[in-house]
N, C-alpha and C positions, 0 to 999 in steps of 0.2 A: 595051743591054747597057755600049757605051762611055759614056755619057753619066751612068750610074750609076758605072762606075770614075773617072772625072771628079769627079764629084762627091765621091765618099769621098777622092778622092786631094786634094781641093782643103781637105775637114776636116783631114785630117792634116795638110797645110801652117798650117793655121792653127793647131791645136791648138801645133804644134812650135814656132812663134813665139812663142805666148803663153807657152809655158813657158820656153823660152829667154830671154826677158825681165826673165821674174819672177824665172830665175834670178841672173839679173847683181844685178837689185833685193837678192836675199840671202845674196848671196854673204859680206857679210860680216858675218852673223846669228851667231848663236849654234847650236851643234849643236842638229839639231830633236828632238822629241820619237818623233818618227814614229810616227801612231798605226797604217800598216800592218806597224812590225816589218820593214820592209825589209834589214835587217842581220841576220836570223836564217835562222842555216843553215839551204838547203834540200838534200834528197837526192832527192827526187821529181823525176824526171825530169831527171838529170841523170847523169855519168858520175862524180861527185864531189864531196863536198860545199862548197855557196856558197852566198854571201847570196841572197838574195831580189835585191837590187841590181846585182850583176853578171850573173847569169844571163841568157840569151838568149829567154825563153818566157815567158807570162802565169801567174803562179803565186801562186794565196793559200791562205793560214794561216789557222785557226782552231784560236783555243787553248781547250783544256779548260775553263778556267773562265766563256769567250764558252758555247762549247756547253754549260755544263751550266743556265747561266742563264735561255736561253732556251728548258729543257725540252723536248728536241723528243721527240715520238710514236714517231720512227725516226730510223734513219739517213738516209733520202731528206728528209727532215721539216729534219735538218740543212744538209743540200744545197741548198736553195731560199735561203740565206741567203749564197751565193758567187756573185758573179756571173758570169754566161758559162754557168751551169748553167741546162737545163733539167731539175726535177726532181717529177715528178707522181708525188707522195708520199700518193696518195688512196685506196691499196690496203692499205692498216693499216700491219704492219708488215713489210711483204716485196712481194714481186712489185710492186714499182716502175718505172715508167719514166723512164730517165736520157739524155740525151744534153746537149752543150756546141754553141752559138753557131750554132744553125743547118742544127746535120748532124740528120741527119729519126730523127725514134721512129716508125718505120714497123712492126715485127715486135712491139712489146715487150719489155720489158727495157730492159739496155743493152747494146748491139752494139756499140757504138763507144767505149765508155768501159771502162778496165778497176780496175773495184772491189778495191784491195788493202789488207789488215794487214799494216804492216812491212816493206812493198819486195815480196811477194810476192801475186798472185792468190790471192783467197775463190775462184772458181773459172775456168778457163779463157774460157772463153765466156761473156759476158754477158749471152745472151738465151735459153738452154734454155726450151722452152717447158716453165711452171708452176717452176723454179726458177732464181731469179736472188740475183745473190750481195748485193744487200742484206739478205734475208732470214736469212742467218748473222752479219752483222754485230750487232751492239746495244752499243747507247748509256749508257756508267754511268762510274765512277771508277776504269777501267783505259784508259781513254783521253788521250793525255797532250794530244797537236793534232793538226791534219787539215794534208792538203797536198794542191792539186789543182792540177793543171797542164791548161791548156787548152791543144792543138794541140802545135804543138812536135814536140820531140822525143820526146813519147813514140810517135812511129811506130817509132821508129829504139828506145827503149830500153826495150821491153814488147812482148807479143805481143796480138793482138787490141786496140787500142787507141789508134787511125788520130786519133779527137776525143779523149782526154783519159787521165788516170791520175787517180783518187781513190784516198789512201795515210790510213789509220787509223791512227794510228801511239801504240802502246803503251808506257806510264811506264817504266821501269827500275832504280826506287832510288835515283838521284842524291841524291834529297835524303828523310833521314831523317823516318819521319809518315806520316801515313794516316786516314782517315775511317770513319765510320760513320754510316748516313743513315735513314732511315726517312721515308716519303710515303704521305700515303694520298688519294683521289680526293677531291675534293666532289661530291655530285651523281650520283656513277656509282661501282661499288662496284669499288675496286684498292689492292690493301697492297701497297707494294714494301720492302725492303730490301737496301742496298748498302752494299760494305766495298772500302777500299782499304788497302793497306801495303806499305811498302818501306823496308828499313834494309840498313849493310851487319853484314857477317859477318865480315869479317877487315879487314886495310887495301885487299886488294887484290878482295877478295870481296863483292858485291852481290845482295839477289832484292827480288822484287815478288812482291805479289799481291791479288787482289781479284774483284768480283765485283758481282753482284745475283740477289735471289727476288725473285717476285711473286706473286701469286694476286689472281683476282676478277672481274669483268664486262668491262672493258675499256670504252671509253668511249663507244661503240656498244651500241644495246639489244640485249640475247641472255637476256633473264631467269633467266641461270645463272651459274656459273662458265665461263668460257671460257677464261681467262687461266691457266696454271700456268708453273713452272720459274725456267729465267734460266742461267748460264753461271758459271763461274769461270776464270780466267787467272792466267797467274804467271811468273815468268822467272827465270834466275839466271847472272849476269854477274861473269866473272872476268879481271878486267884484266893483261894481260902486260905485260913491259917491251918488245914491239914491237905491241901490239895489243889486244884479244880475245876470247875467245870467250862464247858466250849459248848456256844451253838453255832452252826454252820450252814451254807447251804452254798448251792451252785444251779446257774440258770445254763445252759448250751443249749442255741439252736444254731446250726450250721448246716452249709453243703459246700462239697466238692467233690472233683470229679477221681474217678477212680480207675485204677488202669490194670486193666485183664491182658492175659496173654495174645499177641496178635500174629498175625500168619506170618510165617519162616518157610523155609525150606531145610533136607537134612540130607545132608553126601557124606558118603563113610561116617557116618556119627557126628559130623560136623554140622554147629546150626551154621546157615548162612540166611541174611538178608534178602529182602525181596525188592526189587528198586520201585522207589516208591514209596515205601512205607520204613521210617527208621525207627524199630524198637525203642526208643529213648527221648521220643518227643509224641509220637501217635497217639492220640486215644479212642477218634473213633464217634466223639459227639463234636455235631455239625449243626448250623442253622435249617441245613434242608433236612434234619428229622421231621416225621410226621409224628403225632400223637400214636403213643403203642397201648392200645384198649387192652385191657385185660379184665382179668374174671376176680370178683371180688368174693368171697369163700360166703355166703348168699346172695351166689349165683346173678349177681347183677353187675353190670358193665362200669368199669371203670379206666376213664381216661387220665394217662401220665404222660409227663413231657421226662423222654429220654435223657435229656440235658441234665435236667437236676442232679445227677449221679449220686453220691450216696450224701442222706440227707441224716443225720441224725438229733436228734431231740433229747433233753435231760431235765428233770429241776428234780433235787434231792434237797432235802435236810438231816441233819446231823446233829448229835448231842454226844458229848464225851465228856468223862466224869473222872477222877481220880484223887483217893482217900488214903490217907496216913489214917488209921483205926488207933495208933497203938502199940505198945509192946511185942514191934516187929511186923504187924497186920497189914495188908492192903490191899485195898479195892479199885479195882481199875474196869469202866466198861466205857463201849465203842458202841454205838447204835447210830444206823441211817434206811431211810427209805428214799427209792429213788423212783419213778415214772421216766420209763425209759420206752423210746419208741423211734421212727423215723422210716425211709428205703434205701435202699439197694437198687439203686437202676447200673449199670456196665453192659459196653458191649465188647462179646466175647466173641474172638474167630472160630466156628466151627469145621472149617479147613482153609488153607488157603490160597483157593481159590481156581479160577480159571480163565486163561486171555481167550478172547471171544468177541464177537458183536451183540452189543446189548442197547439198550432204549433208554435217556434220562427220564426217570420219574418223579424229581423232584431238583429244584434248583432253577438257578437262570436259564441254564441250557435243557430243563425241560421240555419232552420231546424230539430233540434232536439223538443226535446216535451215537454211541458211544463201541469207540473198536477200544477193548484193551483187560485188562483183569480186574475180573468181579468174584467175590467172596459172600459166604454164608455168616451174616449176621445175626448172631443170637442174642435179644436183649436177656441179661437178667434180672428180671425185674420183681423183686421180692419187699412186700410189705411190712415192716418191722410191726408188727402193731402194739404189740407187747412185750418190752422187757425187764421191765418193774423187776424190782428188789426189795424185799426187808433183811436187815442183817444186824446182829446182835453177836457183841464175844465178850462174857463176863469173864472177869481173872479175878482169886480172890489169892493172895499168897502171903504165907508164912516165915519170917525169917526164926532162926533159932541159932544163939550166940552160945559156941560147944567153952566147954572149961581150957578145950587149948587152944582158945582164940581162932578156932574155924568155923565155919559159918555153916550153914547149914539150909536154903529155902526149897518150899514148897508152892508149887501152885498150881492149883485146881481151876479149872476154865470149862462155860460150857460156850459153844456157837450155834449159834439158831440161823436159819437164813429159809428164806421161801422165795426163789425165782420162778417169776413167771417168761414163759416161753410162746408167744399169739403170735405166728409169720403166715404169709400168704404169698406161694410161687406163683409165677409165672415168665414162661422162657416162650416167647416169640421170633419166629425168624425170619429176617430180612436177605434181599438180593443188593451187597454197597458194593459201593461203589471201591478200590483197593485203592486208598492214596490216603497221604498224610494230611493233606489240605483243605482242608472242607468236602468232605466225600458228600454223594446225593446217590440218593437209594437209584433203584433201578428197575427199570418196569417187568412186571411179574403177571401172573394171571388172575391173580385176586383186583379185588375193586378199590383196596385201601395200596395207595403207592406201596411199590418195593415189598411188601407183608409176602413171604410163602406161605407159612400158617404156624400154626405149633412148632416147637422144634425138640427134637429125639425122639420124633413118635408120638406126640402128644404125653413122654411122662412123668413130665416136671411142674406140672400143672398141680398145688400141691395146699393144705390145709392144715397151721398143725397148732394147736390149741394145749399147751401144757405147762404144768407146775409140779416143781422139783421145789421137793421138802427136805430139810438135812436139818439136823442133831447132832453136837459131837461133840460128846467130854471129852477131857483131856489132859492128863497130869503130868508135871513136870519136876525132877527131883533136882537141886544143884547143889554140887559142896565145892567148898573153896576153903583151900589151907596153904598159907604162903602163895608159892609159886604154882598150884595146881588147882584147874577150876575142872569138874567134872560134872556132867548131867546127864539124864536121861530121862524120856518122856515118850509114853504113851499115848494114841490116841483112836479113840472110834467115833467113824461115820458110819450114820448112820441114812441111808436115802431112801426118799418115798416120792416117787413118779406117778404120775396120772394124769390123764386129759383124752384128748384123742386127734388121731392124724386121719387124713385123708387124700387121695387121687383122685381128681376128677377125673370124669372119663366123656367119652363120645353119646353123645344122644340127639338123632334129631340133625347130625351133620354141624351141631355143637359144642364142646367142652361143657358138662356139669358137674357139678357137686349132688353125687347120689348120697341119701341118708345109708340105705344100705351098703355099701363099702366102706363104711365109716371102720377106723380102726380102734377100739377103747384099750386103754393103758391104765395098768396100775400094779404096780408090782417094787419091791421094796429090795435095799440092800444093803448089807453090813460090812466094814471091812475094818480090821485092827493093823494098826500102822504101827511103827515105833523109832525111836532116832538112839542112838548112845554116843558121845563124846566127849574127846577131854581136849583139854592145851595146858601144857606146858611152860611157865617163863622161866628159860633159863638164864636171860638178864632182862633188865628193863628192856633194851633193842633187842632182843631176840626169844621167839615164843613157836613152839611146833603145834602143833595139834591131829588128830583124826579122829573119827568117827565114821558108824555104821548106821544106815537109813534103812526103812522098808517104808514107803506110801503106795496111792492110790487114786489114780484119779477114772473118776466115771463117765462113761458112756453115755452121754445127753441125747440130740435128736439126729444123730446122725445115725443109730442104728433104728430109727422109725420105719416103714415099712418093709422090714426085713425078718427076724423070725418073732415069734409071738411075744407081746411085754403086756400079757396078761394075769400074769403070774402061773401061767401055767409050763411055762419052759425057761430054764436056768439062763440070766441075762451074764453075758460078758462085760469082766470090770477091764480096766488096763492097769499093769502096777508095773515099780520100777523101784529095784535094789541097789542099793549104791552102799562104795565104800570109798571112803578120800583120807585122806592125809598130806598136811603140809607145813610151811614154815613162815615165819612172816620174822624179817629184819629190817633193821632200819642201822644208819652209821651216817653222818655229816647231812650232807642234802639228799642224801640214795635211802629207798626205802625201796623192799620187793616182798613180795608174796607167790611163793610157790606151792600149787598144790597139784597132788597125784588122786585120778580119779577110777573110778569103776564103775559102771551103773549098766544094769541090765533091764531090760523093759521086757515086757508081756502084753500084747497089745490086740485086742479085736475090732473092728472096723466091717461099715457098710459103706460101699459107696452108690451114691442116690443116682445118677444120673449110668453108671453101669449097671447099676441092679445088680454089683457083685459084694461075696461078702470075705473077704479076707483076713486073716490071722498070719502076724510075727513074731518073732522073737528075737531081740539084739543082743549085742552084747559089746562096749565102748569101753576103751583103753584110752587111757593119754594124762597129759600133763598142763598145768595150765599156770601160764607165770603173768607176773603182772611187777610192773614197776614205775618206778616214777623216782625223779633227780633234780635239782634246781641248784642256781647257783649267781645270787643277785636276783639282775633283770632275766634269767635263760629261767625258762623249764622245762621239764619232757614227762608224758606220762606215757606210757605203751603197755600193750601184752599183745600175749602169743596163746596159741590154744593149740595140740596138737590132738588127733581122735586116730586112733585103729577103730573102728565097728563094722562090725560084722552083722549081716545076716545070720542067726545060728537055728531058725524053727521056722517052716510056713506050714500053711495048707495044703494039699496034696495036689493040688491043680500050679501051687507056685515052686514046688520043692525045686527046678532049678536055680533056682535062686539063692540055696542055702552058700554061703560061703562069702557071697557078691557083700559090698559095703552099699548099707543105703542110699536111695537115691534122695539129691541135694547134700550128701555129708562127705564137705570136703573135707583133707586129711590136714591140712591147716586153717586158718583163721589167725589175723593179727592189726593191729594198730597200732599209731604213734603218732602224737600229738605232740609238736613244739610251740616253745612262745618266747617272744623278747623284748623285754619292756623296755625302753630307752626316753628319757624325757615327757614328754606328755603322749608318744604314742605305744600301741604293742601290737605287735606282728605275730600271727598264728597260723597254723596248719594240722590239719589232721591230716595221716595214712590212711586208708582203712581196705584189706586186702583180704583174698579168698582163695583158694588153690584149687583146683580142676577140681571136679568132681561127678557123679553119673545123675542124667538125669531120668533114668530110671533103674529099678532094682534088678531089670533084666539085662543093663548096661549095656545098653545100646545106642544110647547118645552122649553126647559130653557135654557136660556144663563148661567153659574153657574160664579158666583162671584168669581176674580181674584185679584191681587196687585203684580203687580212690578217692583226690584227693581235695580236701576242701581247702579253704584258706578266707582269714580275715585280717584287717587293721582297721583299729579302731585310733581316734585321733581325741583326745581331750581340748575342743576349742575353749571354754573356758573350765573352771575348777567344778562346775554341774552341768556342762552340755557338750557332747560326746557325737561324732559323725563317726560311723559304719560302716567298713565295706566289705560284705561277704558275697563268697564264691561257692557255689556246690558242685562238684563234678569238676573242679577248675579245667583240667584235659579232656571232658567230653567223651568219657570212655563210655562203651558201653559194657555193662554187665548185667549176665542172664542167671537168674533166679530159679525159674523152673520152664518147664517145657512139658509138653503135653504128652502123653506116650508114642505116636503115631510121628512124632515128629512136627505136625503141620503146624502150632503155632509153641511162641514159645513169650516169656515177660522179661524184660529189662529194666534197670536203675532207670530214672530221669537224669536227661544229660544238665549239660552245664545249665544252673541258674544264680545269677546274681540278685543283689538288691544292695541299697546305700537304704541307712537308718540314722534318724538323727533323735536323742534321747536328751531330758533333761531331768537331772535330779532335784529331790527340793525337801 
C-alpha cells in the first residue's frame, strides 16, 4: 500500500515538473486555442459559475455538436467518451451501470454518481432496482452540452453523489434558429425525427422547444416494431434587471428493447459463445411470445406484452430563478416536480440451456418437433408504478471584497427532495428456443404455452411502496486572492424513509400478497460530508489543484427484505473518501488535464435474487488523463484512466476475496476521437477501449479487453442542409461488460449499427 502511494506520488511530481517546464517555454506564446475549452464557465459541482481553469475539481465538458456527431445509441453511451467514467452501456437505452475512478459497480445502476438534468437529479437514487436515471434521459437536439464532475465537491454540492455528478444541460434559446432532421437505420428498422428551435419573444424574453420521435425495431433483432415514442422539451426565460426567471417542461413517453445477459459458456475462465446466439444482436424479444400474466399488488391479474421492453413516461415542470440582490448578495433557486412511471420487461437467461427433443408451443411450427437447445427464459416484468419526485435547491450567496483586493464568498444552501418509489416485481419462467432469430416458446406441462411457473422458487414477486425524503443543508466558503482559489464545504444529508414492502407467497396453489407478511419501513439516517480544495494558477495557461473529500450514498430499495427497517436495527450506508490532485495546461493547440486520485469505498448490499447480504471495502488509486489538440481542420481529443483497485475488506463469508481486484474493474480504459474538416465535409471517429477485467470478485471468469470504433461523415449539401452517415461499432466487436457468477450468461455491447441522417438548419 505504502509502495503504491509513493509510486503515485512520484508520478505526480514528474508530471508537475514536466508541465512547469513546458509552461515556462510557452509563456511568451500567443493565447492557445484551448482544445478542452478551459475557459468555459461551468455550473456543476461548484457553488457559483466558474471557469474550468479556475475550479479545483476534475470536470469535463462535451458540447452538443460533438455528442451529435458521435451518434450515441443511449445517454450511457455518451458517457463512455468521458475520461474517468466507467459506463457499461450494454443494456439498451436504460438500465446502465455507471461509476467513476475505481468506485465500484456492485449492485447495478449508478449508486455513487448523480445524473442530473439542468442541475437537479433525474432520480434521487441512481441504483433503484429496474429503474435507473439514464432510462429517463434521451439524447437529441435539446441538449446544449454535458458537464461531468469526478469526485471532489460532488460530495457536498449534491446528495447521493460522492463519486461525481453528470449534468445534461438544455438549450435555452440564446441563439435564434433551429434544426429539423430525419434519420434511418441501415440494415435495421428505425426511423427517427428530430427538431429544435429557439428565439426571442421580446427584448427580455426568449423560448426554446425541441424533441424527437422514432419508431422501428432497434439495433438488435426482435422481428417486429419494438421501438416507439419520444420526448418534447421546452423552456421560456425572462431576463430581469437583476437576474432571470425560467419555466421549463418535459414530456417523455417512449419504449425501447432492453438487453439482458444471454446464454454463454465458460471454459478455463474464458467466455465462449453458444452457436446460434450472438451476444451482439440477440434480444429474445419475438413475435411468438404469449402474454405474460402477472400479479398486481392488489392481487389481480395483469396481462402484459413482453415485447414492450423498457417503457418510460415522465411529465415534469421546473422553475428556476437567479437574482442579484445588491451589495454582493445573490439568491438562486431551482425547483422541479416530475411524474415518472413505466414498466421494465426484459428476457433474462436463467441457464445456458440443454440440447434435447422438444415441441414448439408457439409460432408457425407450433406442434412440430424441435431438436436443439432450449433454455430457461425468465421475464423480468416490473411495473414502475410511481417514481415521481419533487426537488428544490435554494442557495444564498454573499461576496465580500476585502481590503487587499481578495474576495470571500459564502454560500448557504438548502436542498429538499421527496422521491417516491412504487414497484411491483414479477418473474415468470418460460422454456424457450435458444436462437437469436425470432425464438419460439416450447411446450411445457402448463396450459399457458411455454410457461414453467414463477422463477427462482417464487422469490421475486414483490410489492414496494416507499417514500424517501431528504433535507440537506450545506455551506461553502470560497476565497480568491490573486492566482489562488480556495474553497471548503460541508453538507448534512438527513434521509427519512417510510413505506411498505411485501413478498407474494403461495396460497391455494397461486401467488398472493398477504397483509400479514407486509414489512413496514420507517427509519432516519444522517451523515455529514465535507470537501476542501484549492487551485493555483502559475500562469494563465497552467494551474494545479488538490482536494480531499468525504461523501455518502444512502441505500434505498436494495436493502428491503433484508434486515429490519423499522428503526430497531442499524441501517448501513455507503461512504466514499477521496484524495485527488492534478494539473491543467495548455499551449498552442494543445490542452491537457492530468489528475491523480485515491478513492476508498465502504459499502453494504443486499442481493434480492440470492437473498445474500454483502459488506465490502475497496481502495482504488490511479491517474486520469484528458487531452486535446487542434490545428486547422484537424482536431483530436482523448483520455486514459489507469486504476489500481483492491478489495481490502469483506464479510466473513467472502474473506478469500481480500486482495482481489473488484469485479468489472479494468486496469485501464481509454478514449480517442480524431476529426478532420475539409471543404464541405467532416470525417471523424472515436475509439473507446478497456483492458481485461474479472467478471466476479473471486476471479473465476475473465472479461476480455476490447475496443470499439465509431465513425461518421458529415457533408454540407448546402449552407443549411447536411447529410450524415454514422456507424457504431464499425468492426462489429463483441465487448462483454458483465457475466453471471456461475458463467451461464453474459451481456455484450451491441454490434455494428449504421444510419444515415439529413438535417436542415433554419
